[in-house]
SERO-4910 file (N, C-alpha, C, O; in steps of 0.05 Angstrom, whole numbers):
BEGIN
 pado doro    nc1    nc2    nc3   cac1   cac2   cac3    cc1    cc2    cc3    oc1    oc2    oc3
  Met    A    958  -1133    453    964  -1107    461    978  -1091    442    973  -1067    443
  Met    A    999  -1102    422   1001  -1080    398    983  -1077    379    982  -1056    367
  Lys    A    960  -1101    369    938  -1089    356    920  -1070    372    911  -1051    360
  Ser    A    913  -1074    397    906  -1055    405    913  -1022    407    897  -1002    405
  Leu    A    940  -1024    410    957   -998    414    953   -986    378    945   -963    373
  Leu    A    958  -1004    359    954   -994    332    923   -976    333    917   -954    325
  Ser    A    913   -991    343    879   -983    327    876   -949    349    864   -929    341
  Val    A    891   -951    377    892   -928    384    903   -903    365    895   -879    362
  Leu    A    929   -921    351    940   -898    348    924   -890    311    915   -868    305
  Ala    A    924   -904    301    906   -896    276    878   -880    280    866   -869    261
  Ile    A    866   -881    316    843   -875    316    840   -843    310    825   -830    295
  Ala    A    868   -831    334    887   -812    331    899   -801    310    901   -776    310
  Leu    A    909   -813    292    907   -798    267    886   -781    254    884   -758    247
  Leu    A    867   -808    255    842   -793    248    829   -778    248    818   -764    231
  Gln    A    829   -778    279    820   -743    291    838   -722    294    829   -702    306
  Ser    A    862   -720    285    877   -698    285    881   -688    263    888   -665    260
  Ser    A    876   -707    240    871   -698    213    848   -697    195    848   -698    170
  Ala    A    825   -695    215    797   -686    211    800   -658    203    802   -649    180
  Pro    A    799   -648    223    801   -617    216    813   -603    192    802   -589    176
  His    A    844   -612    194    850   -614    176    838   -616    148    837   -596    132
  Leu    A    832   -634    143    810   -644    116    790   -621    117    796   -609     97
  Asp    A    775   -611    125    754   -604    132    752   -570    125    735   -555    115
  Ala    A    783   -565    140    794   -537    130    799   -527    106    794   -504     99
  Gln    A    812   -549     91    813   -548     59    797   -561     52    799   -570     30
  Ser    A    783   -565     63    748   -570     33    731   -537     33    722   -521     50
  Tyr    A    732   -538      9    715   -507      3    701   -516    -20    713   -524    -40
  Pro    A    670   -514    -19    668   -499     14    645   -511     27    626   -522     16
  Asn    A    649   -508     49    641   -522     70    612   -512     92    601   -524    109
  Gln    A    607   -490     83    587   -480     99    579   -454     79    594   -445     61
  Pro    A    553   -445     87    540   -417     62    560   -405     66    576   -401     85
  Ile    A    555   -394     33    559   -368     15    543   -348     19    520   -350     10
  Ser    A    549   -328     30    538   -298     32    545   -288     -6    565   -295    -19
  Leu    A    523   -273    -17    533   -275    -33    512   -239    -43    490   -241    -54
  Val    A    520   -221    -39    522   -186    -38    513   -168    -63    526   -161    -83
  Ile    A    488   -165    -57    481   -149    -76    479   -116    -72    459   -107    -60
  Pro    A    488   -107    -76    487    -77    -73    463    -55    -85    466    -31    -87
  Leu    A    437    -73    -92    418    -68    -97    390    -57    -78    393    -50    -55
  Ala    A    370    -58    -88    351    -58    -68    333    -76    -82    330    -73   -106
  Pro    A    319    -98    -68    313   -117    -75    280   -105    -96    260    -91    -93
  Gly    A    294   -123   -115    269   -117   -144    281   -114   -166    274   -123   -188
  Asp    A    312    -94   -161    330    -76   -183    329   -106   -208    321   -129   -203
  Ala    A    337    -96   -227    352   -117   -245    372   -138   -238    372   -162   -244
  Gly    A    390   -124   -222    408   -136   -218    410   -161   -203    423   -182   -208
  Asp    A    388   -151   -176    385   -172   -153    362   -193   -172    370   -217   -174
  Val    A    346   -189   -181    331   -205   -205    345   -227   -211    337   -250   -206
  Ala    A    368   -222   -222    388   -231   -237    409   -254   -216    422   -273   -224
  Gly    A    408   -245   -193    430   -244   -178    412   -267   -155    423   -280   -136
  Arg    A    389   -268   -162    372   -281   -140    370   -310   -159    364   -330   -146
  Ala    A    375   -313   -185    366   -328   -203    393   -347   -206    390   -372   -205
  Met    A    416   -336   -208    435   -351   -200    445   -360   -178    459   -380   -174
  Ala    A    438   -346   -164    451   -358   -127    427   -385   -127    436   -408   -122
  Glu    A    413   -383   -129    393   -412   -132    414   -432   -144    424   -448   -128
  Glu    A    421   -433   -170    438   -446   -183    463   -453   -177    474   -473   -185
  Leu    A    473   -434   -161    502   -429   -146    500   -454   -125    517   -471   -122
  Ser    A    473   -451   -112    469   -467    -88    473   -504    -94    483   -522    -80
  Lys    A    458   -501   -122    458   -526   -132    484   -538   -132    491   -555   -116
  Leu    A    503   -524   -160    518   -534   -159    546   -531   -143    568   -538   -150
  Leu    A    536   -518   -118    565   -519   -100    557   -532    -78    572   -530    -59
  Lys    A    534   -546    -75    520   -569    -47    525   -551    -33    544   -561    -19
  Val    A    521   -526    -24    516   -508      0    502   -483     -3    505   -471    -24
  Ser    A    485   -472     19    468   -445     18    480   -430      7    501   -422     17
  Val    A    468   -418    -23    481   -390    -27    465   -365    -29    456   -357    -50
  Ala    A    462   -350      0    448   -338      4    447   -309      1    464   -296     14
  Thr    A    427   -293    -16    432   -257    -28    435   -243     -3    424   -254     17
  Leu    A    446   -221      0    441   -206     21    447   -182      6    469   -178     -4
  Asn    A    427   -163      5    417   -140     -7    429   -113     12    420   -107     34
  Lys    A    451    -99     -1    449    -83      9    471    -51     -5    494    -44     -9
  Pro    A    440    -41     -9    436    -20    -31    447      4    -19    458      7      3
  Gly    A    444     24    -42    460     60    -38    490     66    -33    507     50    -24
  Gly    A    495     91    -39    516    104    -47    525     88    -72    544     73    -68
  Gly    A    511     89   -103    513     80   -129    525     57   -127    546     50   -139
  Leu    A    511     42   -111    525     11   -110    554     13    -88    561     -7    -76
  Thr    A    563     29    -85    596     26    -63    588      9    -36    601     -8    -24
  Ile    A    568     18    -31    565     11      2    570    -25     -1    586    -38     12
  Gly    A    555    -35    -17    553    -61    -19    578    -76    -33    583   -100    -31
  Thr    A    593    -58    -48    611    -70    -63    645    -61    -35    667    -71    -30
  Asp    A    634    -44    -27    656    -42     -4    653    -52     10    675    -53     23
  Ala    A    636    -65     21    634    -84     41    650   -119     40    670   -129     50
  Val    A    638   -125     29    656   -140      9    685   -147     -7    697   -166    -16
  Val    A    687   -126     -3    724   -112     -9    732   -111     21    756   -116     23
  Lys    A    721   -107     43    729   -110     73    726   -133     91    733   -134    114
  Ala    A    710   -156     72    706   -178     80    737   -207     80    758   -211     68
  Lys    A    716   -224    107    743   -239    101    752   -251     77    735   -255     61
  Lys    A    777   -259     71    782   -270     45    783   -308     49    802   -323     44
  Asp    A    760   -312     58    760   -342     55    738   -349     37    735   -373     35
  Gly    A    718   -331     19    712   -344     -7    680   -352     10    665   -368     -1
  Tyr    A    675   -342     33    647   -345     38    625   -328     36    601   -333     40
  Thr    A    644   -291     23    627   -273     25    630   -265     -4    652   -258    -10
  Ile    A    609   -266    -25    624   -254    -53    603   -231    -60    588   -223    -43
  Leu    A    604   -224    -81    599   -198   -100    589   -201   -128    603   -208   -147
  Leu    A    559   -195   -130    550   -190   -152    551   -159   -156    537   -147   -140
  Thr    A    563   -145   -172    566   -114   -171    564   -113   -201    564   -130   -219
  Ser    A    560    -76   -202    557    -73   -234    581    -52   -241    596    -44   -223
  Asn    A    583    -43   -268    600    -22   -275    596     10   -261    609     30   -258
  Thr    A    571      1   -257    565     35   -238    581     34   -217    596     54   -219
  Ala    A    588     21   -198    600     15   -173    631     23   -186    642     45   -183
  Leu    A    639     -1   -200    672     -2   -211    682     17   -228    705     21   -233
  Ile    A    659     31   -237    675     51   -266    661     80   -262    675     99   -255
  Ala    A    636     82   -268    618    103   -266    631    123   -239    640    146   -236
  Gly    A    626     97   -219    627    125   -194    658    129   -191    668    150   -181
  Arg    A    676    105   -202    700    117   -194    712    135   -199    731    146   -187
  Ile    A    701    139   -219    701    167   -246    702    190   -238    721    205   -235
  Leu    A    671    192   -232    650    215   -228    655    225   -192    656    247   -183
  Asn    A    658    201   -181    662    213   -149    685    193   -144    682    177   -125
  Pro    A    706    193   -156    722    178   -129    724    185    -99    725    168    -82
  Glu    A    723    209    -96    727    216    -64    701    197    -44    700    193    -20
  Thr    A    688    191    -60    653    173    -44    671    137    -52    665    117    -38
  Val    A    687    137    -69    694    115    -72    718     99    -59    740     98    -70
  Pro    A    714     85    -33    735     70    -16    753     60    -24    774     62    -12
  Tyr    A    750     42    -57    772     23    -58    785     35    -84    786     58    -91
  Asp    A    800      3   -101    807      7   -122    794    -14   -137    800    -36   -128
  Ser    A    777    -14   -158    764    -36   -167    777    -57   -182    766    -77   -191
  Phe    A    809    -48   -187    822    -73   -201    850    -87   -176    867   -105   -179
  Lys    A    845    -73   -158    863    -82   -136    848    -98   -107    855   -116    -92
  Asp    A    828    -83   -110    824    -94    -80    798   -117    -79    787   -126    -60
  Leu    A    793   -122   -113    771   -151   -118    786   -169   -135    806   -163   -148
  Thr    A    777   -189   -134    787   -220   -144    763   -223   -164    741   -231   -155
  Pro    A    769   -215   -203    739   -226   -209    736   -241   -214    757   -252   -219
  Leu    A    709   -262   -221    706   -290   -215    692   -293   -241    686   -317   -242
  Gly    A    683   -278   -266    670   -278   -280    643   -250   -293    629   -241   -275
  Leu    A    638   -240   -317    618   -234   -329    598   -245   -326    602   -269   -327
  Ala    A    571   -240   -321    553   -250   -323    534   -244   -331    521   -263   -339
  Thr    A    518   -216   -333    490   -204   -340    497   -175   -357    513   -160   -345
  Arg    A    487   -166   -386    479   -140   -390    454   -130   -388    434   -144   -385
  Thr    A    454   -104   -390    424    -97   -393    429    -72   -400    451    -62   -394
  Pro    A    408    -54   -418    406    -27   -442    403    -16   -417    396    -30   -399
  Val    A    409     14   -412    405     32   -398    381     49   -405    390     66   -420
  Met    A    354     52   -403    332     73   -419    330     97   -404    334     99   -380
  Phe    A    323    117   -422    307    137   -415    281    144   -415    271    155   -435
  Ala    A    263    136   -387    232    132   -391    219    150   -379    224    161   -357
  Val    A    198    153   -396    174    173   -377    146    155   -375    141    134   -387
  Arg    A    131    170   -359    114    160   -364     87    165   -381     83    188   -389
  Ser    A     67    143   -388     63    133   -417     41    159   -424     29    156   -445
  Asp    A     34    180   -410     10    203   -401     28    222   -402     16    243   -401
  Ala    A     61    228   -403     65    248   -413     64    262   -436     60    249   -457
  Pro    A     67    286   -437     65    297   -473     86    292   -483     85    286   -507
  Tyr    A    109    291   -470    134    275   -492    136    252   -509    148    231   -504
  Thr    A    124    258   -528    124    229   -546    148    217   -552    151    193   -551
  Arg    A    173    243   -564    201    235   -568    219    248   -542    217    259   -521
  Phe    A    238    239   -560    265    256   -531    261    280   -535    254    295   -517
  Gln    A    268    289   -565    273    318   -569    254    334   -562    263    356   -559
  Asp    A    224    333   -556    208    349   -547    205    347   -523    195    367   -514
  Leu    A    212    318   -498    223    329   -475    249    351   -473    248    366   -453
  Val    A    273    355   -492    301    364   -483    278    397   -490    276    415   -473
  Asp    A    266    398   -515    259    423   -519    242    438   -499    245    462   -496
  Phe    A    219    420   -481    212    429   -451    236    437   -440    242    461   -434
  Ala    A    249    418   -438    267    430   -415    289    451   -414    301    464   -396
  Lys    A    290    449   -437    310    480   -446    291    505   -446    298    527   -438
  Lys    A    265    496   -456    251    527   -442    235    531   -413    218    548   -408
  Asn    A    246    509   -395    228    512   -367    256    498   -350    257    475   -342
  Pro    A    275    517   -349    297    503   -332    286    498   -297    272    513   -283
  Gly    A    298    466   -291    300    455   -268    271    443   -264    264    433   -242
  Lys    A    253    443   -289    223    433   -287    217    404   -302    196    393   -309
  Ile    A    245    397   -303    246    360   -306    272    340   -286    295    331   -290
  Arg    A    259    340   -273    277    316   -252    271    284   -270    255    271   -282
  Val    A    296    285   -263    300    248   -274    316    234   -247    334    241   -233
  Gly    A    301    212   -248    305    188   -224    331    181   -233    334    184   -257
  Thr    A    354    169   -218    367    143   -219    372    138   -201    370    152   -181
  Ala    A    380    116   -202    391     92   -185    410    105   -160    412     91   -140
  Gly    A    419    122   -159    444    144   -153    461    157   -158    464    164   -181
  Val    A    477    164   -141    499    186   -142    525    159   -158    533    139   -146
  Gly    A    534    170   -189    558    158   -201    538    134   -209    550    115   -219
  Thr    A    519    133   -208    508    104   -226    519    109   -255    533    129   -259
  Ala    A    513     90   -277    504     84   -308    497    114   -310    511    133   -318
  Gly    A    458    115   -297    438    135   -301    448    165   -288    436    185   -295
  His    A    467    165   -271    478    197   -269    496    197   -285    497    220   -295
  Phe    A    518    181   -298    534    187   -320    515    195   -344    515    217   -356
  Ala    A    497    170   -351    486    175   -378    468    208   -378    469    223   -398
  Leu    A    452    215   -352    440    250   -351    465    261   -354    467    277   -373
  Glu    A    482    257   -344    502    286   -356    516    285   -375    532    304   -378
  Ile    A    518    263   -395    518    257   -416    495    280   -434    500    299   -448
  Ile    A    472    268   -426    446    281   -439    452    313   -432    459    331   -447
  Asn    A    447    313   -415    455    352   -405    475    361   -423    472    381   -437
  Ser    A    499    347   -423    522    363   -445    514    370   -481    516    388   -498
  Leu    A    507    344   -477    502    340   -513    476    356   -517    482    373   -534
  Thr    A    454    359   -510    432    379   -507    422    406   -496    401    415   -503
  Gly    A    436    417   -480    447    439   -460    411    436   -446    401    458   -442
  Ala    A    395    414   -440    380    416   -425    377    416   -397    358    416   -382
  Asn    A    397    417   -393    410    413   -353    381    414   -338    369    432   -326
  Met    A    372    376   -345    348    369   -333    355    363   -297    380    362   -296
  Thr    A    348    361   -281    357    357   -256    355    331   -247    335    317   -252
  Met    A    376    320   -232    372    287   -229    367    286   -193    376    300   -175
  Val    A    351    267   -193    336    259   -174    358    225   -168    361    205   -182
  Pro    A    370    233   -139    382    203   -141    361    183   -110    349    189    -89
  Phe    A    369    161   -124    354    137   -101    366    117    -88    390    117    -93
  Lys    A    363    108    -80    375     82    -62    370     56    -84    356     38    -75
  Gly    A    377     53   -105    367     36   -121    348     42   -144    335     63   -145
  Ala    A    347     24   -162    335     31   -192    304     26   -180    286     37   -193
  Ser    A    297     13   -161    262      4   -158    251     29   -152    235     41   -166
  Pro    A    264     39   -121    250     64   -113    247     85   -129    227     99   -127
  Ala    A    271     92   -151    262    109   -170    232    101   -187    211    113   -188
  Ala    A    238     80   -198    213     75   -219    187     80   -202    167     89   -212
  Thr    A    189     74   -177    166     68   -170    162    100   -165    139    107   -170
  Ala    A    176    117   -158    172    149   -160    173    159   -185    175    184   -184
  Leu    A    171    150   -212    171    156   -246    132    150   -241    113    164   -248
  Leu    A    133    125   -227    101    112   -235     83    128   -218     60    131   -227
  Gly    A     89    144   -189     73    156   -181     69    181   -179     53    191   -163
  Gly    A     90    200   -206     85    225   -209    104    239   -198    108    261   -207
  His    A    119    231   -180    145    241   -165    172    257   -178    189    274   -171
  Leu    A    167    242   -201    200    252   -227    177    253   -250    156    241   -251
  Glu    A    191    273   -271    179    270   -303    196    258   -315    202    267   -338
  Ala    A    207    238   -306    239    220   -325    250    196   -303    238    191   -282
  Ala    A    266    187   -310    275    170   -300    298    150   -319    293    135   -338
  Ile    A    321    155   -307    344    138   -324    344    109   -312    348    110   -288
  Leu    A    339     82   -322    349     64   -307    355     39   -321    365     42   -344
  Ala    A    352     15   -314    363      5   -329    336    -19   -340    319    -27   -325
  Ile    A    337    -27   -364    316    -39   -381    304    -64   -355    280    -69   -351
  Gly    A    320    -72   -346    309   -100   -333    294    -86   -315    271    -94   -319
  Thr    A    295    -68   -297    281    -57   -265    251    -43   -288    228    -46   -280
  Leu    A    256    -32   -313    238    -15   -323    212    -36   -340    190    -28   -345
  Ser    A    223    -65   -348    223    -83   -370    181    -87   -361    166    -85   -380
  Gly    A    169    -91   -335    154   -105   -326    129    -75   -334    108    -78   -347
  His    A    139    -47   -323    122    -25   -325    122    -22   -361    100    -24   -371
  Leu    A    147    -18   -381    142    -17   -405    123    -40   -411    112    -36   -433
  Gln    A    115    -60   -401     99    -87   -422     71    -71   -414     57    -63   -434
  Ser    A     63    -67   -393     48    -57   -383     30    -31   -391      7    -27   -385
  Gly    A     49    -11   -408     43      3   -419     44     30   -404     35     50   -415
  Gln    A     55     30   -374     54     46   -357     80     69   -359     79     93   -353
  Ile    A     91     61   -364    110     76   -379    128     66   -413    127     44   -425
  Arg    A    146     98   -423    153     95   -442    179    110   -453    186    133   -452
  Gly    A    192     80   -466    220     88   -463    228    112   -488    217    108   -510
  Leu    A    241    129   -486    243    159   -497    274    148   -518    274    150   -543
  Val    A    294    140   -505    325    133   -511    335    110   -493    329    104   -470
  Ala    A    354     96   -517    373     76   -498    396     70   -510    401     73   -534
  Ser    A    416     57   -484    439     67   -482    444     41   -512    463     48   -527
  Ser    A    431     19   -519    435      2   -541    412    -11   -549    392     -1   -539
  Lys    A    409    -30   -566    379    -40   -571    368    -64   -556    385    -79   -546
  Ser    A    348    -69   -553    336    -86   -533    315   -106   -551    298    -95   -565
  Pro    A    317   -133   -550    304   -147   -571    271   -139   -563    256   -133   -582
  Pro    A    261   -138   -539    238   -124   -532    228   -100   -540    204    -99   -546
  Tyr    A    239    -85   -540    238    -61   -546    257    -51   -570    278    -40   -564
  Pro    A    250    -57   -599    265    -44   -616    263    -18   -627    277     -5   -642
  Asp    A    241    -14   -616    230     15   -633    236     44   -611    228     67   -614
  Val    A    253     34   -590    265     53   -575    299     62   -585    317     46   -585
  Pro    A    303     95   -594    324     95   -609    345    102   -599    342    107   -575
  Leu    A    375    106   -609    396    101   -592    400    134   -596    384    144   -613
  Leu    A    421    153   -582    420    180   -579    433    181   -614    419    193   -630
  Pro    A    456    170   -625    470    170   -652    448    173   -671    454    186   -691
  Gln    A    423    163   -669    404    154   -692    388    184   -690    377    190   -711
  Leu    A    386    198   -671    382    218   -670    389    241   -676    375    260   -682
  Gly    A    423    239   -676    437    260   -686    461    275   -671    472    296   -676
  Tyr    A    466    249   -643    477    262   -625    507    253   -626    510    228   -626
  Arg    A    536    272   -626    553    253   -635    563    219   -612    581    203   -610
  Gln    A    539    225   -598    557    189   -571    532    185   -558    510    196   -554
  Asn    A    543    167   -552    521    143   -543    519    150   -513    529    171   -506
  Ile    A    509    137   -495    502    137   -461    518     97   -453    524     84   -472
  Gln    A    520     88   -430    533     69   -432    511     51   -419    493     58   -404
  Gly    A    519     22   -432    497      8   -405    505     -4   -383    525      7   -373
  Val    A    495    -25   -372    496    -33   -348    502    -60   -349    486    -75   -361
  Trp    A    527    -73   -336    532    -96   -337    531   -110   -311    523    -95   -293
  Tyr    A    536   -136   -303    539   -141   -275    555   -171   -270    549   -194   -276
  Ala    A    577   -162   -257    590   -193   -247    604   -196   -224    610   -177   -209
  Phe    A    613   -226   -219    620   -243   -191    647   -224   -195    661   -217   -214
  Phe    A    644   -222   -168    674   -213   -160    680   -230   -125    660   -236   -114
  Ala    A    700   -235   -114    711   -243    -89    724   -216    -71    719   -195    -82
  Pro    A    731   -213    -58    747   -197    -37    776   -205    -50    779   -228    -58
  Ala    A    794   -188    -52    818   -199    -75    838   -211    -50    842   -199    -29
  Gly    A    849   -233    -57    874   -247    -37    856   -277    -31    869   -293    -19
  Val    A    833   -283    -37    823   -310    -35    839   -327    -50    851   -322    -71
  Ser    A    837   -351    -35    860   -373    -51    858   -382    -70    840   -370    -81
  Lys    A    869   -403    -87    868   -405   -108    846   -428   -114    832   -428   -134
  Glu    A    844   -449    -93    828   -459    -87    793   -452    -91    775   -465   -103
  Val    A    792   -428    -77    766   -407    -77    761   -415   -107    750   -435   -117
  Thr    A    775   -388   -120    769   -384   -141    769   -415   -168    756   -415   -190
  Ala    A    781   -431   -162    777   -453   -173    766   -466   -174    769   -487   -186
  Thr    A    746   -460   -160    717   -472   -144    693   -457   -160    676   -469   -174
  Leu    A    693   -433   -157    677   -414   -163    671   -404   -186    649   -394   -191
  Val    A    690   -405   -204    702   -390   -228    684   -408   -245    668   -397   -259
  Pro    A    684   -440   -245    674   -443   -274    645   -460   -258    632   -478   -270
  Ala    A    640   -454   -235    610   -460   -219    597   -427   -222    580   -425   -204
  Ile    A    598   -410   -232    598   -389   -237    586   -392   -269    562   -387   -276
  Glu    A    599   -397   -281    604   -402   -310    570   -419   -319    550   -416   -334
  Lys    A    578   -430   -305    552   -454   -305    524   -439   -299    502   -441   -310
  Ala    A    531   -426   -285    495   -409   -270    494   -393   -294    472   -389   -304
  Val    A    517   -384   -305    507   -360   -320    496   -368   -335    472   -360   -337
  Thr    A    505   -388   -354    496   -392   -382    476   -420   -379    472   -436   -397
  Glu    A    462   -422   -350    443   -451   -347    423   -434   -371    419   -410   -369
  Pro    A    413   -448   -388    385   -451   -413    362   -436   -388    354   -412   -393
  Ser    A    351   -451   -364    329   -440   -361    330   -413   -345    309   -401   -343
  Ile    A    353   -405   -335    358   -381   -323    355   -353   -350    342   -332   -349
  Val    A    374   -368   -375    380   -352   -393    353   -344   -406    350   -323   -418
  Ala    A    328   -368   -402    304   -362   -404    290   -346   -390    275   -329   -399
  Lys    A    294   -353   -362    279   -334   -347    282   -294   -347    263   -278   -342
  Leu    A    303   -288   -352    315   -261   -357    313   -251   -372    313   -227   -368
  Ala    A    310   -260   -400    309   -248   -428    280   -233   -424    283   -210   -429
  Pro    A    259   -238   -417    247   -224   -422    248   -200   -400    229   -185   -404
  Leu    A    259   -194   -386    262   -176   -371    284   -154   -387    284   -130   -382
  Gly    A    297   -164   -401    317   -141   -415    340   -148   -408    358   -133   -415
  Leu    A    349   -174   -393    367   -184   -386    385   -203   -401    376   -224   -410
  Val    A    417   -195   -406    423   -220   -426    449   -230   -412    468   -216   -406
  Gln    A    446   -252   -409    469   -272   -395    494   -275   -415    499   -287   -436
  Glu    A    504   -263   -402    533   -267   -421    560   -267   -405    569   -247   -393
  Tyr    A    573   -301   -407    595   -296   -383    616   -282   -400    608   -268   -419
  Ala    A    639   -285   -395    663   -278   -398    692   -279   -372    698   -262   -356
  Ala    A    704   -302   -376    723   -303   -361    733   -281   -342    730   -258   -351
  Pro    A    743   -283   -323    759   -264   -316    769   -245   -324    763   -222   -321
  Glu    A    799   -260   -343    811   -246   -348    809   -232   -372    827   -220   -383
  Lys    A    779   -235   -380    759   -220   -412    753   -201   -393    761   -178   -400
  Leu    A    737   -202   -364    728   -187   -350    748   -157   -344    737   -135   -350
  Val    A    766   -157   -336    780   -151   -327    792   -131   -354    791   -107   -352
  Thr    A    800   -140   -373    803   -122   -396    778   -108   -404    783    -85   -411
  Glu    A    755   -113   -404    732    -97   -416    733    -67   -399    730    -43   -406
  Met    A    740    -82   -372    734    -60   -351    753    -35   -355    747    -11   -356
  Arg    A    781    -50   -355    814    -29   -358    799     -7   -392    807     15   -397
  Glu    A    780    -20   -406    783    -10   -429    753      6   -429    745     15   -450
  Glu    A    743      8   -413    718     16   -417    728     46   -390    726     71   -395
  Tyr    A    738     33   -364    754     64   -351    756     83   -367    743    104   -369
  Gln    A    781     73   -385    791     96   -399    768    114   -418    768    139   -421
  Ala    A    742     86   -433    737    109   -452    719    127   -434    708    148   -442
  Val    A    717    119   -417    687    127   -396    703    158   -391    695    180   -400
  Glu    A    721    153   -377    740    173   -366    750    197   -389    756    220   -382
  Glu    A    751    189   -415    758    206   -427    736    229   -439    737    254   -442
  Ile    A    716    208   -444    685    216   -439    671    231   -426    650    241   -434
  Ala    A    686    234   -393    678    249   -373    692    269   -382    678    286   -394
  Lys    A    712    274   -380    730    294   -382    725    315   -403    729    339   -399
  Lys    A    716    303   -430    705    316   -451    682    328   -454    674    339   -475
  Ala    A    665    325   -425    634    332   -426    647    349   -398    631    362   -386
  Gly    A    669    349   -390    670    376   -360    655    354   -337    647    365   -316
  Leu    A    651    329   -340    649    330   -314    662    322   -293    653    323   -270
  Val    A    693    312   -301    720    312   -279    728    331   -285    716    343   -303
  Lys    A    754    342   -270    778    364   -275    800    344   -282    822    352   -288
***
């Protein structure tokens, strides 16, 4: 009788503790990785590659979910407002966290430093000002001269209002007096398609998005934010005699603010491994994407420094009050 009673008690104890153990075990269900870009954009390609690796490392599915628009702010804000359980995470860029906040603070409903938990820097890619290969402008200065003589005739595509491309064009207009017209798109890939279709005279986009078209000879770069090994001949603005450069793009992982220490303790080392996985580094390099991991603390420091620098440039250029 006593042995039977003990067995019943043991079973009851196990049953009562099992849900508690499951609740404490993270992750135990699929994770959504929100990418606030159109499918095919540079960050989307990188995000999908790293999501596959994270699935292997975490032993659960990490499924990508594209939420483009608003200069990456729509998808970023969706994660800010998501449950703080670690099952919705984000891969976003300095476009949404820095440039957008400075240029259009009224359209960015979150605080980049208070509303997100940083998980690590992942990828960098230069920004390039490009034209179709059949365009008459063989040099950046050729296009600037034409734009100054023909106001409103140069339309430049970007990935959206508040993106790094938008900020870069404002800086270029300020430096050159060319007064080129920005045409914002919901992501870089649609802007690249419009350029190829002859609906734009130029575009300022991440090299990762333009890489295939550069390699095929359909477009050519006139100026870039930094040197990229596949395209060493594309100059930087300071090399052309201008006093300042344009900003490049980086992508980093975040979770909503307030996630548990268990979540960050699991995700941070997994993200570091995914970012630095040699097969992913090799896969993304030809696209002009550089895998570069930085821990959350270092990422936040870079964000604060970049915010200060970009805000100062924006004020000098008359882009903000």
